[in-house]
N, C-alpha and C positions, 0 to 999 in steps of 0.2 A: 503494500500500500504506499510505504514511504517512497519507493523508487517512482511510482506512478505520480505522486504528489510532486516530486522533483522534476520530473519529465514535463508536467504541465505548468510548473512555474517557469521552466526554461522556455517553453513554447510561448507562453504568454508574453513573458519578458522580451523575447526575440521579435514578436510581433509588434509590441508597443514601443520598444526601445531602439530597434535597428531600423533597417529600411525594407521597403517592399520587395526588392529583388531577393534578399536573403529570406524574408519571412514567407514569401510564396513558393519558394524551392525547397522542398522537402529534403533533397539530398544536401544542400547547403546547411540546412538546420541541423541535420544528423551530424554532418562533418563538424559544424561549429560545437555541437554538444560534446563530441568526442574530444576535440581541442581543448575546450573548456575543463572537461573532467581530467585530461591530462595536466593543465595548469594547476587544478585543485589538488590533485594527489601528489604533485611534485613540489608543493609549497610545504616546507617544513622548516625546522630550525636550522639545519645544516645548509640550506640553499639560501637562506636569509642572512645568516651570520658570516659564512664564508663563501661570498659570491665569486671570490677569485680563484677557487679550487674547482677545476674543471671535472666535476664528478658527472657520472652518467645521468643522474637525476637532474642536475642543472642543465645538461645538454639537451635532454627531453624537454625541459621547461622552455629554454630558448627556441627550440625547434616549434614547438607548440605555438609560443607567442609570435614568431615570424610568420607561421602560416595563417593564424587570425589576422595578423596585421595585412598580409598579403591579400587575403579575402576581402577585407574591408576596404583596402586601397583600390582594388580592382573595380569594386561596385562604385565607390565614389567617382573614379575615373570615367567610368561608363556614363554615370548619371551627368557629369559635367559635360562630357562631349556630346551626349545626346541632346542636351537641353530640354529634357522632358522634366515637367514639374509633377511631382506626386505629393500627396498628403502624408508625410511621416516625418520622423525625427531628422533624418538627414537632409531633408528639403529645408527644414526649419533652419538648419545650420549654415546651409548653402545660401538661403535667401538672406540670411543675416550678415552676408558678406565674408564668413569664414572661408579660408582656402581649404584645399584638399586634405593636407596635412592636419590642420586643426581638426576638421572633421572626423577624420581617423582617430585622431589622438583623444577626442573627446568621447566618440562612439566606443571605443575599444574598452576603456575602464569603466564606463556606464554599464556596458553589458557584463563585464566581469564582476562588478559589484553587485548588480541586481540578480545575477544568477548564482551567486555563491550560496553554499549551503548554510543556513541560518542556525543549525544546531550544532 
């Protein structure tokens, strides 16, 4: 039951806090969830205190972070290039005059924080 709850929270967070391109694509949502699960499981005391030590856990964490960033960056680039306006968080950031890097930089932590396990 708890796993179902966490999946539902993630889907709702992805729908409300990300962009339409990700929220409407089930494969991207599943991939994003897997990457966030990797980020959550690799967050421990050793990866926070000893960031300079290249442990396998730290490498998995960096790999997952890069892939999430790449996914969001690709979506932002496509949205800017297409000049298509949508009703979502990404569009609000772009309409406010934020550049692509700010949109990805704001969207990434919001999704991570909103989908983290509250318990």
